[in-house]
PAVOTI-334569 format. One record per atom (N, C-alpha, C, CB): x, y, z. Coordinates in pm, whole numbers, plus 50000, padded with zeros to 5 digits. Glycine has a CB too. Example, Ala and Ser with C-alpha at 12.3 -4.5 7.8 and 13.67 -1.06 7.14 Angstrom:
BEGIN
513194943150780
512304955050780
513204967050780
511314955350905
512854977550708
513674989450714
512905000350787
514084994050572
end
This chain:
BEGIN
779858220414410
779538204114402
779818201214549
780618193814288
778478200814674
778968193414794
777978188314808
779478199414911
778838174914834
777348162214861
777718165215052
777758136314770
776508160215098
775928156515234
775258139315270
774678167915249
776318138915341
775308123215414
775568126115581
776248101815358
774718124415625
773908124415748
774168107215793
772068129815711
774648107715956
773818094516000
773318097116166
774968078915987
773438088716220
773698087016351
771988084616395
774618101016423
770998088116317
769948087616380
769128074016405
769318096016321
767858071316508
767758062316533
766518058716611
768728060616569
766198050116737
765268049116801
765718051016914
764648039716784
764938058716998
765918063217169
764488066517243
767378082517169
764518062717348
763758062617464
764128082517517
764498046917589
763058086417569
762908099717604
763888101417686
761698103617657
764518113117688
765348111217816
766828110417764
764898097017905
767148102917649
768298098317556
768748107917499
768028089017459
770388101117448
770838106817323
771258106417237
771178111017314
772108113417155
771948106116995
772988120716942
769708104416903
773958114816842
774338125816795
774148128016634
775638126816839
773958133616581
774198130716472
775528135316364
773138133516440
775638129716279
776428135116178
775998138116003
777498125916188
777058147415980
776788150515838
778148153815780
775738162515817
778398145615702
779928141715584
779748148915508
780238127715498
780568155015493
780478163815377
781908161315274
780358180315439
781558160315167
782548162715088
782188169114920
783258149315092
783408169014852
783398178514689
784468187914723
781728189014639
783818205414730
784438217014779
784508218614845
784358225014770
785658231214890
785758228515000
784728234915140
786998231014999
785138226515252
784068224715346
783908238615445
784418210815435
784898245315428
785498256315525
784908267815472
787158257815531
784268269215320
783578277115276
782058278315235
784178278715209
781728265815336
780128265915380
779578266715516
779528254315340
778738280815545
777698276115686
777318265715686
776458282115714
776888258115807
776018249315782
774848248015932
776938235815739
773518243015870
772478238715932
771908229715896
771778245315946
771128224216039
770388212916083
768918217816072
770818208016231
768428208716006
766768212615968
765958199116060
766348211515747
764758195916041
763888186716091
762598189515998
763678188416253
762058179416004
760948179815977
759828167016029
761128181815847
758678167816083
758278161016133
756938158316044
758348164616255
756338143516059
754728142315972
753658152115963
753878131816028
753728154415817
752668170615835
753108178915858
751688173415925
754718181615901
754868200415932
755268202415830
755888208316045
755928213015808
756838217715711
758318216415794
756398233715657
759198215915736
760618214415730
760728228515809
761378212615567
761688222015935
761918242916042
763668237816147
759498248116265
764208247316081
765708255916125
765928246616279
765428278716160
766658235316310
766878237816448
768398244316491
766638224016518
768988241516431
770468250216473
771628252916304
771598236316624
772328263916374
772978269516239
774528272016349
771948287716143
775458268616206
777048272316246
777228277916152
778198262216272
778598289916189
779098298516067
780638287915983
779728317716152
780868297515924
781598285615836
782978287515862
781358286115667
783508292815986
784918293716043
784208286416166
785788310516065
783048289016247
782478278216375
782298287616482
783638264816433
782588302416450
782458307316564
781218316316657
783388312816550
780278310116527
779198314516579
778098299816561
778778329416496
777148300816654
776398286616627
775188300616670
776758267216749
774028291116618
772458291316685
771228285516732
771998295016644
770628280716822
769758272016849
768268272516856
770118268816939
767188266916816
766098277816838
765818273116975
764698278216729
764718281417020
764638280317176
764268261417217
763098292917235
763228255217143
763008246017183
764408233117226
762048243917092
765318237217141
766668227417160
767248236817227
767598221417027
767808247717253
768358255517373
768858246117453
767378264117452
770098244717493
769848234217667
770078223317604
768078232617770
770158218617523
769528200317479
769948197917402
768178195117443
770048207717268
771398204117155
772178216717121
770838197716993
773548203217058
774638217217068
775208208016918
776108220317261
775308222116815
775738220116713
777348223016690
774908226416643
778028214416643
779648220716614
779918209716472
781118217416789
780618217716438
782398210316305
783548213016338
782708216916135
783768199016213
785288198616218
785538200116100
785988187116270
786118210816037
786418210715991
788018204515942
785898217416001
788488195815975
789418188915932
788668174615915
790638189916025
787848171015918
787178157615925
785908164815831
786768150216107
785818172115773
784778177415695
783358171715759
785028173215538
783588176315874
782008172515985
781338180416023
782078167016115
779878179816027
779408191916107
778378179016204
778418207815991
777938180816339
777718173916421
776588184316477
778938169016497
775298173616533
774348175316649
774848169816728
773088171516647
774908171016846
774598162817001
773048167917043
775918168717148
772678156417039
770708158417100
770918144917240
768818150016905
770708158817391
770268153317448
769148159617551
771158147717477
768638153017638
767318151917709
766178152417614
767158162917812
766188138717502
765428141317401
763848141917443
765758131417300
763178144917334
761868142917370
760878140117243
761458155117450
759468132717304
759248127717177
758858138317054
758198117817197
758448152517131
758518159617039
759598161716945
758248167717081
760528157316949
761958158716875
761898151016733
763238151716973
760548135816734
760878127716651
760628129016475
760308117816709
761588130916418
761338139916276
762808133716194
761348161716309
762668133016088
763738133016021
764528146915974
763378125515922
766108145916012
767128155916073
767538155615901
768488150116226
767968168115928
768518168215733
769818183715746
766358175215568
771418178615734
771658186915726
771958199215608
772128183515783
772918209515607
772688217515459
773898225315467
771188228215437
773978230015337
775638239215299
775628249715282
776448237115185
775328261915292
775258274715235
776608285915175
774568280515340
777168285615049
778248289415061
778118303415080
778988285214967
779398304515165
779788322115147
780988325915228
778498333115206
781418336115280
782358338815393
782478345115470
783108340315383
780848353115529
780528358415595
780638350515709
779618363115558
780678356315783
780298346715927
779718352716029
781468340616001
778528339115983
777338342316033
776068329116081
776888351615920
775398330016061
774378320116077
773038319815999
774068320716203
773098311815860
771348312515833
770288305615924
770998305915694
768818310715902
768298295815941
766678299615842
768098291816168
766708303815754
766178305515642
765978288715523
767188317915590
765568281715531
765528271215433
765978273715306
764348266715420
765398283215285
765628292915112
767398300115100
764138312115108
767848297315225
769048305915160
770248295815159
769458320715256
770318279815228
771028268515196
770908265515029
770448256515289
772338260714994
772428254714856
772578240514830
773458260014793
772818234914925
772818219914921
772558214015042
774038214414875
771988200815050
770958187815122
771398179715146
769978181415068
771298171815269
771548155915275
770208153515255
772228148315417
770068138415219
769128131915252
767848130615362
769688125415254
768528132515480
768118130415579
768468116015644
766928133415562
768278119515785
768088106615861
766868105715997
769628103815921
766848094016027
765678091816128
765868091116254
765038081416110
764778099616347
764948100016514
763958104116548
765978108016584
763508087416630
762598086916672
762378085616836
762218078916600
761928093016862
762418094317021
760488090517116
763308117717056
760718076117159
759798067817210
759688073817410
760478049417168
757998077817393
757498082217565
757848067917662
755348086117578
end
């Protein structure tokens, strides 16, 4: 079992920055690829960014590419999402997720992930 707890969300003006953290506990964190998803009101939960279990590979969807950066600290059992140049359309609940794997790859499908956090709210005002 892996427990995931997100933090770092909040209210920010358009153009501002936030850094989300996802602290993991339980089984060996390094054996898990990680992902960040978000869900806006009335919309489906969507993939935002993912990182491989060793951290050598990452992927960001086009709407956030160049503005968001996913990273992980294996020693701290934490994955981050640095969000810059935030836009009102980035407003959502952000979730981190973990997928048990030894493959050095990134997964974008919700169904691929084994564990989920409870989410943290990000609100961007215009």
